[in-house]
C-alpha positions in Angstrom: 12.7 -19.7 27.8 9.6 -18.2 26.0 6.6 -20.8 25.9 5.8 -21.8 22.6 2.0 -22.2 22.4 0.5 -24.5 19.6 -3.2 -23.8 20.7 -3.5 -20.4 19.6 -2.8 -19.3 15.8 0.7 -18.1 15.1 1.7 -15.9 12.2 4.8 -17.7 11.2 3.2 -21.3 11.3 0.1 -20.1 9.7 2.2 -18.7 6.5 4.3 -21.9 6.9 0.8 -23.9 6.6 0.0 -21.9 3.3 3.4 -22.5 1.8 2.7 -26.2 2.2 5.1 -26.7 5.0 4.8 -29.0 8.1 5.8 -26.8 10.9 2.2 -25.9 12.0 -0.7 -26.9 14.3 -4.3 -27.4 14.2 -5.0 -23.8 15.4 -2.6 -22.4 12.7 -4.5 -24.4 10.1 -8.0 -23.6 11.4 -7.1 -19.6 10.9 -5.3 -20.3 7.7 -8.6 -21.9 6.4 -10.6 -19.2 7.8 -8.8 -16.7 5.5 -8.9 -19.0 2.5 -12.5 -19.4 2.6 -12.9 -15.7 1.7 -9.6 -15.1 -0.2 -8.6 -18.4 -1.8 -5.6 -16.7 -3.3 -3.7 -16.4 -0.1 -2.2 -19.8 -0.9 -1.0 -18.7 -4.3 0.3 -15.5 -2.8 2.3 -17.4 -0.1 3.9 -19.7 -2.4 4.4 -17.0 -5.3 6.2 -15.0 -2.6 8.9 -17.5 -2.6 9.2 -17.8 -6.2 9.9 -13.9 -6.0 12.5 -14.4 -3.4 14.1 -16.9 -5.5 14.1 -14.7 -8.5 15.0 -11.6 -6.7 18.1 -13.3 -4.8 19.2 -15.0 -8.1 19.5 -11.4 -9.8 21.3 -10.0 -6.9 23.8 -12.8 -6.8 24.2 -13.5 -10.4 23.6 -10.0 -12.1 24.4 -7.5 -9.4 27.1 -9.2 -7.7 25.7 -8.9 -4.2 27.5 -11.4 -1.9 25.7 -10.4 1.5 22.4 -10.7 2.4 20.0 -9.2 5.4 16.9 -11.1 5.5 14.6 -9.5 8.1 11.6 -11.4 9.3 12.7 -14.3 7.6 9.9 -16.8 9.1 10.1 -20.5 9.4 12.5 -22.0 7.1 10.6 -23.9 4.3 12.1 -24.6 0.7 14.9 -22.7 -1.5 15.7 -20.2 1.5 17.8 -17.1 1.1 21.1 -19.0 1.9 20.3 -22.0 -0.4 19.6 -19.4 -3.4 22.4 -17.2 -2.8 25.2 -19.9 -2.0 23.8 -21.6 -5.1 25.1 -18.9 -7.0 28.4 -18.3 -5.0 29.2 -20.6 -2.1 31.0 -17.8 -0.5 28.0 -15.6 -0.1 27.0 -14.6 3.3 23.4 -14.6 4.7 22.2 -13.3 8.3 18.5 -14.1 9.2 16.9 -11.8 11.5 13.5 -12.4 13.3 11.8 -11.8 17.0 10.0 -15.2 17.0 10.9 -18.1 19.2 9.7 -20.5 16.8 11.9 -19.5 14.2 15.3 -21.0 14.0 17.8 -20.6 11.1 18.7 -24.0 9.7 21.8 -22.7 8.0 23.7 -19.3 8.0 23.5 -16.7 10.8 20.6 -16.1 12.9 19.8 -13.0 14.9 17.0 -12.7 17.3 16.0 -9.1 17.1 12.6 -6.9 16.2 12.4 -4.8 13.0 11.7 -2.0 15.2 15.4 -1.7 16.6 17.5 -1.5 13.4 20.4 -0.3 15.3 20.4 -3.8 17.3 20.0 -5.4 14.0 22.9 -3.8 12.1 25.2 -4.3 15.2 24.5 -7.7 15.4 24.6 -8.5 11.7 27.8 -6.5 11.5 29.6 -9.5 13.1 29.0 -11.2 10.2 28.4 -8.8 7.4 30.6 -6.1 6.4 28.4 -3.0 5.8 31.3 -1.0 4.2 30.5 -3.5 1.2 27.3 -3.8 -0.8 24.7 -5.9 1.0 20.9 -6.7 -0.1 18.6 -5.7 2.7 15.4 -7.8 2.5 11.8 -7.3 3.9 9.6 -9.9 2.5 6.1 -9.7 3.6 6.4 -8.4 7.1 6.0 -4.7 7.2 2.2 -5.0 7.3 2.9 -6.1 11.2 3.5 -2.4 12.0 0.2 -0.3 11.6 2.0 3.0 11.4 3.3 3.9 7.9 5.5 6.6 9.2 7.1 4.0 11.4 7.7 1.4 8.6 9.2 4.5 6.7 11.6 4.8 9.6 12.3 1.3 10.1 13.2 0.8 6.3 15.2 4.4 6.4 17.4 3.3 9.5 18.0 -0.1 8.5 18.9 0.8 4.9 20.9 4.2 5.5 24.0 2.5 6.7 24.5 0.2 3.8 27.5 0.9 1.1 26.9 2.3 -2.0 25.7 -0.3 -4.5 23.6 -2.0 -1.9 20.0 -3.1 -2.7 16.6 -2.6 -0.7 14.3 -5.6 -1.4 10.8 -5.6 -0.2 7.2 -7.0 -0.9 4.0 -7.0 1.0 0.3 -7.5 0.4 -1.8 -5.0 -0.8 -5.3 -3.6 -0.7 -5.8 -4.0 -4.2 -9.2 -6.2 -4.2 -12.0 -6.2 -1.8 -11.5 -10.1 -1.2 -7.7 -9.4 0.0 -9.2 -7.1 2.5 -11.9 -9.4 3.7 -9.2 -11.9 4.0 -6.8 -9.7 6.5 -10.1 -8.8 8.5 -10.8 -12.8 8.7 -7.1 -13.3 9.9 -7.5 -11.0 12.8 -10.9 -12.4 13.8 -9.7 -15.7 13.9 -6.7 -14.9 16.4 -4.1 -14.2 14.0 -1.8 -11.2 14.5 -3.4 -8.1 12.3 -1.8 -7.5 9.1 -2.0 -3.9 7.6 -2.5 -3.9 3.7 -1.4 -1.0 2.2 -1.7 0.5 -1.4 1.0 0.1 -4.4 1.4 3.9 -4.0 2.2 3.7 -0.2 4.9 0.8 -0.7 6.5 2.5 -3.8 7.3 5.6 -1.4 9.3 3.2 0.7 12.1 3.3 -2.1 12.0 7.1 -2.2 15.9 8.4 -3.0 16.9 4.8 -4.6 16.8 3.8 -8.1 14.4 1.0 -8.8 15.5 -2.0 -10.8 13.5 -2.8 -13.8 10.5 -3.5 -13.9 10.0 -1.2 -10.7 7.3 -2.1 -8.3 4.7 -4.6 -9.6 2.7 -7.5 -8.6 5.5 -10.1 -7.3 3.9 -12.5 -9.9 5.1 -10.1 -12.3 8.8 -9.2 -11.3 10.7 -10.5 -14.2 8.2 -13.1 -14.8 4.6 -13.3 -16.5 2.3 -14.3 -13.9 -1.3 -13.7 -13.2 -2.1 -10.5 -10.9 -1.9 -11.2 -7.2 -2.6 -8.8 -4.1 1.1 -8.6 -3.3 3.7 -5.8 -5.0 7.4 -6.1 -4.5 10.5 -4.1 -5.9 14.3 -3.8 -5.6 15.9 -0.8 -5.6 19.6 0.3 -5.6 21.5 3.1 -3.7 24.6 5.1 -4.8 
């Protein structure tokens, strides 16, 4: 069994702290506070990312007819998780969570222990629950910055989504290098023991949807995807294949 260290900062627990959760320890809170000192908007970003997830999953389930969800890099459960939102629209909706973190457990639905660098393993394991001959939503929610190479990120997204049936949707959001303070916040996170996180430009993120049809309003700050919030240094989008 992998040892769970509580004396060093942990990415999922830091995010849980910013989200207002309880699954975190002093080392996580110290690292989270160090980031918030130079980029206080991180708390808003964390909580708005969940509101983005809620809006997206409701749209997919209620308007796009999606009944299968593959949530990759899900992190620690907090409130209004993917399975809760999806089954709130249709109790028959199926959700598979994927994470490579021993701290992360699924409190409902199906959990796959895998790394997003191994899409083939993810698809094989998720295929025991999901039917990839039918439309599915593939979700990368604020996790692709853990990979430094943009080429590798493109490969991960392509290899994961290429098996999805026509009518499937790709969903992602990520932090962007759109203001100096968010860049300083990412630097402070790494300096305080957190896993380095690569911020990318909106143009780099929109390129991950090449070949797909973006759903209105396209790639926008997550606070403005079918909402009227203030600007935040995080962009997201939903796109359809077929």
